[in-house]
C-alpha positions as CSV (number, residue, x, y, z in Angstrom):
1,M,168.9,96.9,84.8
2,P,166.3,99.6,85.6
3,K,165.7,100.3,89.3
4,A,162.1,99.9,90.5
5,A,160.8,102.9,92.5
6,V,158.9,102.1,95.6
7,T,155.8,104.3,95.8
8,R,153.0,104.4,98.3
9,R,150.7,102.9,95.7
10,S,153.0,100.0,94.8
11,L,153.5,99.3,98.5
12,L,149.7,99.2,99.1
13,I,149.1,97.0,96.1
14,S,151.8,94.5,97.1
15,G,150.7,94.5,100.8
16,G,147.1,93.8,99.7
17,A,148.3,91.0,97.5
18,V,150.2,89.4,100.4
19,L,147.1,89.7,102.7
20,A,144.8,88.3,100.0
21,T,147.0,85.3,99.5
22,G,147.9,84.8,103.1
23,G,151.5,84.9,102.0
24,S,151.1,81.5,100.3
25,G,150.9,82.9,96.8
26,L,147.4,81.4,96.3
27,L,144.4,83.6,96.0
28,V,141.7,83.0,98.6
29,P,138.1,83.8,97.7
30,A,136.6,86.7,99.6
31,R,134.1,85.6,102.2
32,A,130.9,87.7,102.4
33,K,129.6,88.4,105.9
34,G,126.1,87.1,106.7
35,L,123.1,89.2,105.9
36,A,122.2,91.1,109.1
37,P,118.6,90.9,110.5
38,T,116.2,93.9,110.0
39,P,115.8,95.8,113.3
40,S,112.4,96.9,114.3
41,M,111.6,100.5,113.6
42,R,110.6,103.1,116.2
43,G,106.8,103.6,115.8
44,G,106.4,100.5,113.8
45,A,104.2,98.8,116.3
46,N,101.8,101.7,116.7
47,N,98.2,100.5,116.5
48,Y,99.3,96.9,116.0
49,R,96.5,94.3,116.3
50,A,97.6,90.8,117.0
51,G,96.0,88.1,114.8
52,A,94.8,90.3,111.9
53,P,93.2,88.0,109.4
54,I,94.9,86.9,106.2
55,V,93.0,88.7,103.4
56,D,93.1,89.0,99.6
57,R,92.8,92.8,99.8
58,I,92.2,95.5,102.4
59,G,89.2,97.6,101.5
60,G,88.7,98.9,98.0
61,G,92.3,98.7,96.9
62,G,94.2,100.8,94.5
63,F,97.5,100.9,96.4
64,W,100.1,98.1,96.6
65,M,102.3,97.2,99.6
66,T,105.0,94.9,98.5
67,G,108.3,93.4,99.7
68,T,110.4,90.4,100.4
69,V,111.2,88.2,103.4
70,R,114.7,86.5,103.7
71,R,116.5,84.7,106.4
72,A,119.3,86.5,108.2
73,G,122.8,85.1,107.5
74,D,122.4,83.3,104.2
75,G,119.6,85.5,102.7
76,V,117.4,82.6,101.6
77,P,113.9,83.7,100.6
78,L,111.3,82.6,103.1
79,A,108.1,81.1,101.7
80,G,104.8,81.0,103.7
81,Q,105.7,83.8,106.1
82,R,102.9,85.9,107.5
83,I,103.2,89.7,107.1
84,Q,100.6,92.0,108.7
85,I,100.0,95.4,107.1
86,W,98.0,98.4,108.3
87,A,97.9,102.1,107.5
88,H,96.0,105.4,107.6
89,T,94.2,105.3,104.3
90,T,91.4,107.0,102.4
91,E,89.1,104.4,103.9
92,G,90.1,104.5,107.6
93,H,92.6,105.2,110.3
94,E,95.5,102.8,111.2
95,R,93.7,102.0,114.5
96,D,90.6,100.7,112.7
97,P,90.3,96.9,112.5
98,H,89.2,97.2,108.9
99,S,92.5,98.9,108.0
100,H,94.5,95.8,109.0
101,G,95.1,92.6,107.1
102,A,97.8,90.0,106.6
103,T,99.3,88.1,103.7
104,L,101.7,85.2,103.1
105,T,104.9,85.3,101.2
106,D,105.2,83.2,98.0
107,G,107.8,80.6,97.1
108,N,110.3,83.4,96.4
109,G,109.7,85.2,99.7
110,V,107.7,88.0,98.0
111,F,104.6,89.5,99.5
112,R,102.1,91.8,97.8
113,L,98.8,93.1,99.2
114,E,96.4,95.6,97.7
115,M,94.8,98.2,100.0
116,P,93.3,101.7,99.8
117,Q,95.6,104.7,99.1
118,I,97.8,105.6,102.1
119,V,97.3,109.2,103.2
120,P,99.5,111.3,105.6
121,A,99.2,110.8,109.3
122,F,101.2,113.0,111.6
123,G,102.5,114.8,108.5
124,Q,103.9,111.7,106.7
125,P,102.3,109.1,104.4
126,H,103.5,105.8,105.8
127,G,102.6,102.2,106.2
128,H,103.0,99.7,109.0
129,L,104.2,96.1,108.6
130,A,104.9,93.3,111.0
131,Y,106.4,89.8,110.9
132,D,104.7,88.4,114.0
133,S,104.9,84.6,113.9
134,E,106.9,82.4,116.2
135,E,109.6,80.9,113.9
136,F,111.6,84.1,113.7
137,E,112.0,87.2,115.9
138,T,109.2,89.8,115.6
139,V,110.0,92.8,113.4
140,F,107.9,96.0,113.0
141,L,108.5,98.4,110.1
142,R,107.2,101.9,109.4
143,P,108.4,102.9,105.9
144,V,107.6,106.4,104.8
145,M,106.5,107.2,101.3
146,R,108.4,109.7,99.2
147,R,105.2,111.4,98.0
148,S,101.6,111.2,99.0
149,S,100.7,110.5,95.4
150,D,102.8,107.2,95.3
151,T,100.6,104.1,94.7
152,T,103.1,101.6,96.0
153,L,105.4,101.2,99.0
154,E,108.1,98.5,99.5
155,A,109.4,97.0,102.7
156,H,111.9,94.2,103.1
157,F,112.4,91.9,106.0
158,V,115.5,89.9,107.0
159,L,114.5,87.7,109.8
160,Q,116.5,86.2,112.7
161,P,115.4,82.8,113.9
162,A,113.8,82.9,117.3
């Protein structure tokens, strides 16, 4: 009968099998950890204006801010959530009231709002987004665009219940 050589690899594989089965010989399904909430970003709240109106579009449009909103833990898409958006654009500064607007997520937790082209401020083209309702903890995001010529920017929220 051939003698089986014990190698580091075979030892790791058999040890992993014992851990996965709990020593019972039955495979136990892996359990995914919950989806962690999105932390607020530094500078995300700059020039925030509480209560910005829900709008169909900010200014003349031509640029799309898009993203998703999900619940922390199970990742369920959240419908009807208010996302406020503002930025330094070809039509105004991020501190200007007419550069702010809000939109609601659809049934799949997706939001999409057209606005003027974002232009660099402080050397970076970036947008500002906020979830600022009471059902979940407030989150401010400040995503930076890869290029000033980009015509879309995505931001995704994972919200923690308040």
